[in-house]
N, C-alpha and C positions, 0 to 999 in steps of 0.2 A: 502493498502500501502505500502511495506516495505519500512526503510528509506535505501538513498543512501549508500555505501558500504565509510568506509574510506579511505581519497586520499592513491595513492599510495604511496610508499618506496621504490622507489629502492637503492643498495646498495650505498654507498660514500665510502666503503673501497678504490677504484682505484684511486680516485680522491687527488692527495695533497695538503697540507693546500696555495700555489699559487694556484693552480688551483680553489678553491675555493673562494681566491680572488678576483680571476679573472672572474669566471660567476657573481658573487655580484655586478661586478664593475657597469652595469647600474639602478641597484638601492644600491647606497653605497655614500654616503657623505663624505669626507675625512674631508672638508676645508668649513669656512664660517659661516653664519650663521644657517647655519641648524645643526651644533655641539651641538647650546645652545636649551637645552631645557626648558622653561619656563611652568610652570602649567597656568590653565584659569585667577586663584585667583591673579597671579603674586607674591606672597609668596614664591616660592621654583626654583629655576635654577638650570640645574647643564650642566657642558661642558663636551661632551662626547668625546670618542676616533676616535667612527665614526657612523653612524647613518645610518641603514641601512630601506628601503625602502621597503619592497616587493611585487608586485604584486599574490604572486602564494606562496601555501605551499609547494613547493619545494626548493624558494626562501629562506622559513624560517627557512627550514631545514639545508641549508648549512649556513646560518649568526649564528644556534645553534651550530653544529657541528666544525666551525671556533672559535667560544669562547670557546667551552669545549679543543679544542686541545691545542689554547694558553693559555688556565688557564687565560680567559680575565673572566669579570664580567659583564652579558648581563640583560637587564632588560628589557619587553616588557613597552608597550603604545600606547595608544590610541587615547584619545581626550584633556588628559589630564586638569579634571577636579577635579583630590583630590587635595581639597587642603592644602595636607603634602607632603613630601616627598616621599612617596611610588614607586615611580618610580626613581626618582633622583639615579645616579653611576657617575662614571667616567669613565667606561669602555665602553662597544656599548648598542648601541638604538635601538631598534627593533619597529622600527614605525609601527603599523599593520593597517593602515586607508585605504590604498587601498587595504586589503581582505574585501570586501566587498559586496559579491555577495551571491544573497536568491537563496541556491541553489535546494530545493522544497518546494512547501507549498503542504499540504493534509486537501486540505475543509472537509472531510470527518469523516475523524480521528479528524481536529483540533489541529491538528501540523506543525510546520516549520520548516526547517533544511538552517541555514546562517552561513557566516562563520563571523570569532569574528569580524573582525576590522570595521562589519558598524554599522554606527552610529544611534541609536533609532531611532532617529526623519528619517533618512534615510526609514530603515527597518518599518514602522509601514503603509504606504501608498502602501507599495510593498504587503505586506500579507492582506492588505484591498483590493488593487485591482485583487490579482488573490488567494486570495481562503476565502475572507467578514470575515478573522480575525482578531480581534486584542488582546493585551495581557490584559490581566485580571488587574493587577494593577499595577503601574509605578509610581515613584517618581516624584518630585517638577518640573523637568528637561527630557530633552530626547537626551541630547549633549552628553552624552558618551557612549562609545562604547560598542555591547554587551558584548562584552566579560569582559569589564573593571566594566561593571553590577553587572555580575555574578561573578566575581574573590574578589569584596568587596563586594557582600550581598548588593548591593541596595534593600531599600522597597519603600513602599508607603505606606496606610496607611487601617486599618482594622482591625479588631479582628478575622475577620475570612480569611485573606489573609498574605500570613506569604511572606516572602520575595521573588524575581526575580528568587533571583537562583533557587527556589522548584521545579516551573514548568521547568527546565530543564528535558528533557530525557537522554539524553547525551552527552558529550563532547568527541570532539576530539583534543587530545593533544602531539606538537610534543615535548621531551622529550630529555632531555640534557645529554643523555647515547651515548657510543661508536652508531656511525650512526646514531643518530638523530632519530632515530623511531616512526612513528607517530600512537597512539595508539587509539582504541572508549574504552570510560568507560561510564558504566551508573550501575545502581541499579541492574540489573540482576549479579547472582552469578560468571556467566565467562567470566565475563567485569570488572574486577577489582575495583569490587564497594567502598574498601577502596581507592582508587584513585581515584575516584568520586567523595564521603561525603569531600574529604581534598579539591578536585578542586574547590569545587561548593562554596567553600568562599577560594581558594585559594593563592589570594595576590601576584601571579608572580611568586610562590617560589614553586611548582609544575611539569612547563609545562609549552609550552606556547598552549592559546585556540585559535585553528584557527577553529574549527567549532563546533556549538550548537544545538541539537535539544531541540525544547522546546511544549509544549504543549498550546495555546490559548484557546481564545473561539470567538462565531459569535461577528463579530461588534457590540458594543452596544452605545446605548448613554446614560450621564447620566445627572442627574436634580440635581444642587445644589442648596441648599437651605442654605444662608449666616444671621447667626445675631447674638445677642452680647449681654455679662451674665455680670452682677459683676462678680470678679475673686473670692469674698468669698462666691456667688453661685456656681460657676464653681467648690470649690475643696468639694461642697458636692453632686456632682451630677457627679462627675468624669463620674462612673463608667456606671451610665445612658444613661450619653452624648456620650462614646465610643460604645458605644450598640447600639446606635439608629438609625443608617443609618450603610450601607453594606462598606462604607469608612468614617472618619470622620477624619478632622484635626483641630488644632486648633491652634492659634494665640495670645501671651498672654501678650500684653503690663502691663508688674512693674511700668512702674512710673504714671499709668494711671489710673494702678487696674479694668484692662479690658479684658475680649475675645471676641475674634473673633471667633468663630464654624463655619467652613463649613460640609456641611453633604451631602452626595453624594449616590444619588441610581440608580439604573438599569432603564428608563425607555421606553415610546413607544414613547413619545409624542413630539410634531413635535420643530424642532430648534426654541429656541426664535430668535428676532431681536437682531441684534449683536447696543452695542452702535456708533453712529455718531465716525467717524473719530477724527472730532477734540475735541469730550469729552473723547474720548480713548488718544489722545494725551496729552490733558490736566491733564489726571488724571495720566497716567501711563507712561507719557517722563515727561512732564513739574514737576510736583510737586512730582510725586516718585524718580525722577535720578535728575534732575537739581536744584529747592529748597531743595534735601533730600541733595544732596552733599552738599550744600556752609553749610547749618545749619551744618551738620557732623564736614563739615571744618573749620569753626570757633569755636566750640566746641573742636577740638583739643585744643583752646588756654582758651577756656570758658567753662570748663566744664561744669559750673552750668545751661548751655542753654539748654544742653539734657532733661531734664523733660518737659519743655518748650515746646522742637522743636516735642514731646513724644505726647505729648497735641496735637497740631497742624497737626500731619499727621493723630493721631488715628482720629480725630474729621473730615478733610480734605478730606481720604484717608480711611483710613479701616473699620470707624464704619461704618458697612449697617444700622442702624437706623431702621423700621422695617424690616421686614425678606423680601430679598431677592432670584428673584429666578431664574434661568437661565438653559435651556437644551443645549446640543452639543455632537459633537462625544463625545468620551470620553479621548482621548488622548488631544485634546483642553483642557478641563474639570479638568484634572487630573495634567497638567504642567504648570505651570507659568513663570511669566517671573523673575529670580532674583536676577533684579537689576545688582551694578556695584562690581568690586572682592572684596573681602571679606575675611578676617579670622572666623572659622569654628568651633566649636566642636558642636561635638555632642555623648549621647551613651542612653544607654539603660538599663531601671531599670524592676525586673520583676514586672509582671500589677500587682499586690495587694499593689504593693510598692508606684504606679502612686499617689494616697494621700500622704503616705508622702515627696516622693520628693517636690512635690507643696508648703506642709507646711516649707520645712527649705529654701526652693531658695526664696517665698514671703518673710520670718525671713529678710533673709538676704538683699534681695533688700530693707525691711522696715527700717531696721537699715541703711542703705548706702543714703538712700534720705534725712534722717532725717540730714547727715552730712555735715558743713559747704562747700562749691563752688562742691559738689557731685562724689569724689575723684574713684567712682569705675568705671565713667566715662561708663557706660553701654550703647549700641543701644539696639535694639528691630527690631522684638520681639520676644518672644521666641518660639519656633514652637515644639508645642507638637501630635506625632500619635503615632499610636497602629497597633501592627502588631502578625500576630499570629505565632503559635511557627511551627521550619520548620526543615529539619535533616540535613541541611551540619555543618559539623565540630564544625568551628570556625565563625556560624553565631551566635549575638547578641541574636536572638531568639530560639536557639540551645534545648535551655532547658525547652522550653516555653513562651507563651505570653508575650508579653513586650510591654510596652508604651517606646519610643524614644522625649529626649530632647535634644532641639538643641540650642543652640545659636550664634549670631554673631558680628562682629564688623566691619561695613564695610569700607573701605579706598578710601576717598573722595577724588577722582583726582587721584586716584593710591598710595598715601600717607600714611604712614603707621601710627596706633593708636596703644595704648598699648591695651594688651589681653593678657597676658601670663598667672600674676597673675588671672584676671578674672575667666579665662576657667580653673587654678589649682582650684579654690574656687568653682568654678559652679562644677565642677567634682565630688569635696570631698562631695560637699554638697547631692550626688546624691544614696550615702550611697554606703556601701563596695560591694554592688554586683553589681552594675551601669555595662555593657557593652560598650567600644567606639566603635562606629563607624568605621570601620578599613579604612575609605577613607578618616578619619580626622586624624589633628594631636592628637594626646595625649600622655603622658608619663609615660607608665606602658612600666613593665621590663617584661621577661620572667617568673620572679617569682610570680609578680603579678595575669600575666594571666595566668598563672597554676591551681592560683585558682578560676578561672575563669572560664575556658575551661574544661573539663574533658576528652577532646581527646586530648587535645594539645600536649601530649606525641605523643599517634596515629598518628597526622599529623605528625610528628617533625621524625616519624620512616619512613612515608611514603617520607617523602622530601628526607631523606637519602639515601634511597632507590631507587629514579628517578631521585635525584642528588647529588650522593655523593662526586664529586667536589667543588659543593658552587657555579655552573657557576649561578644562578638565584637569587645567596645571594646579594642583595647587603646592604648600612646601616641598610635600616626601616628591612630588615629581619633580620639580624642581631642584633640589638638594640633591637625589642621588642618579637622577637622569638625564637630567638639560644638563647640571652645571651653573645652576644662574645664582643659585643661595653658597654663599662659603660654609666651609668646613661642612665635614660627615656626621655629624648628628643633630639633632634637637636644637634650634636656641628659641626660647621664649619670650625674651626680650621682644617688646615690639609689637608683639603678635595679638592677637584675639584668641588664640588656642594655646595651650602650653601644658609640658608635663605632669602630672602630678606628683610630689614628692614621694 
């Protein structure tokens, strides 16, 4: 069955700026709390001039055309799960979360077509019910929107599974050109493949993603096997482990010298019974959130407590002991609770560099653990995942298979903790070819990124073609991609948006 055509785009030339404002009035906030955007991690916030929450593609077009005519900056927002300032703006904010319809599901072709603002958690049950379909590989959460996952090259884990962007078959984009045209782009030669490859990891800079066509597969169950090993053994066997299952993800506790390995494979086995509600509450809420938060709060003042707390959490929460097994629907195994707000950094190294990065990070942690008072103040764990090569121009795995290393610094009771120096050192030890996850904060400039991404100039040429006025270019885009803002990290002085302490 052929996909539905892109949304109709009647001319807007006859509408004045006042007409556009009036048409947008039902979905516009001009005052009050709605003008403050705060990301999920509460690490960044911005105060915008107006917030639009469209329910139709036509309303998206009106907002884009209004911003273009007025010379305003406009950024699209989804669920706000990016722990960076990628959305932050002092101009107009386009909240896409009400653009959430699943427009078509084709069980035979194993494809679906959905609006870009749908949250993945809402998408999964719809495509399962209407087509017995599931997305082949997912990250740790499904709280982000489909457009957000595409635009930041969100990934799961598995040496044969690329980022979620690669499964997109076409994108419907609203462009910040005169009349706010809606275009469908794909890998087909007659559907602007350059714009498609740019938009697969477009960072909100090459158009507003209002529709996504994607490949899927039949709904499936996963069997998860969890076991632990010493870190020194893991460094010797990492490649064997990475290829030992369809999906492999690992959590390394540097303070303990142990690694928890999770191996996932498709299975027809029956779903295993879940632990009791009391057992889940004790492990996932009382220990993993409440005790964890109290201990990290205390460690803000006594950092030397952190290695002991790491041992406690490993022993009573994370250590699987003998190998454990469970079977459940794929989404329930891929996803897990990420806990409370946190600062996050993640970067991808070439697959062959995994071992080198492991040794460098371990040497650093070992030296810091030997320092009186543990000045590093590192939280835990370090997450390690692998992904296959894909074809998005700005994908971290666009040049080949890669290994993602992620580190976190939790915000106990939403309070700040030191993280900048930690993240900078972590990034430097991953080596000169490490590519940061676009949704996470990083300090790389355009010059740095040009050395890592051979297609960056092509991306910027496409961006200049579809957004000649820079309507979609906020501080993040100008700082990291265009190079118009000096410095590799967000500066809050003189801006209407800032990083929270």
